[in-house]
C-alpha positions as CSV (number, residue, x, y, z in Angstrom):
1,X,-22.4,29.6,-10.2
2,X,-21.0,32.8,-8.7
3,X,-17.3,33.4,-8.0
4,X,-18.0,33.2,-4.2
5,X,-19.8,29.9,-4.7
6,X,-16.9,28.6,-6.8
7,X,-14.4,29.5,-4.1
8,X,-16.6,28.1,-1.4
9,X,-16.9,24.7,-3.3
10,X,-13.0,24.6,-3.3
11,X,-13.0,24.4,0.5
12,X,-15.5,21.6,0.7
13,X,-14.4,19.2,-1.9
14,X,-11.6,18.5,-4.4
15,X,-12.7,20.0,-7.8
16,X,-12.6,18.0,-11.0
17,X,-12.2,21.2,-12.9
18,X,-11.5,24.9,-12.2
19,X,-12.2,27.8,-14.6
20,X,-9.2,29.8,-15.5
21,X,-10.9,33.0,-14.2
22,X,-11.4,31.3,-10.8
23,X,-7.8,30.1,-10.7
24,X,-6.5,33.6,-11.7
25,X,-8.7,35.2,-8.9
26,X,-7.4,32.7,-6.3
27,X,-3.8,33.4,-7.4
28,X,-4.3,37.1,-7.1
29,X,-6.0,36.9,-3.7
30,X,-3.4,34.5,-2.3
31,X,-0.4,36.1,-4.1
32,X,0.7,32.8,-5.5
33,X,1.1,30.9,-8.8
34,X,-1.1,28.1,-10.2
35,X,1.8,25.7,-9.4
36,X,1.3,26.6,-5.7
37,X,-2.3,25.6,-5.9
38,X,-2.4,22.5,-8.2
39,X,-0.8,19.2,-7.2
40,X,-0.5,16.7,-10.1
41,X,-0.1,13.1,-9.3
42,X,2.5,11.8,-11.9
43,X,2.6,8.2,-10.5
44,X,2.5,5.8,-13.4
45,X,-0.7,3.8,-13.6
46,X,-0.3,0.1,-13.6
47,X,-2.1,-1.5,-16.6
48,X,-3.6,-5.0,-16.2
49,X,-1.7,-7.6,-18.1
50,X,-3.8,-8.6,-21.1
51,X,-3.1,-11.8,-23.0
52,X,-1.7,-11.3,-26.6
53,X,-4.3,-11.4,-29.3
54,X,-4.2,-14.6,-31.4
55,X,-2.8,-14.2,-34.8
56,X,-5.3,-15.0,-37.5
57,X,-3.9,-17.0,-40.4
58,X,-4.8,-15.4,-43.8
59,X,-4.6,-17.7,-46.8
60,X,-1.7,-16.6,-49.0
61,X,-3.7,-16.8,-52.2
62,X,-6.4,-14.4,-51.0
63,X,-3.9,-11.9,-49.6
64,X,-1.7,-12.0,-52.7
65,X,-4.6,-11.4,-55.1
66,X,-6.5,-9.0,-53.1
67,X,-10.1,-8.5,-54.0
68,X,-11.4,-10.4,-57.1
69,X,-13.6,-8.7,-59.7
70,X,-16.8,-10.3,-60.9
71,X,-16.8,-11.9,-64.4
72,X,-17.7,-9.5,-67.2
């Protein structure tokens, strides 16, 4: 994609990514900084409440011994 096409795409839709060279060219042409062009939404995202995972009971004897060896 040419630089002109990249700039044209910025006018028609919000980009998901911008090459640093394109950003630098825009900043030079507009005499601004990247902070003037990029707006970052810092609103915290609400996470759905998930039920706690059930605790699995591990038998004490198995966890104390660890893995047993086969008979020799």
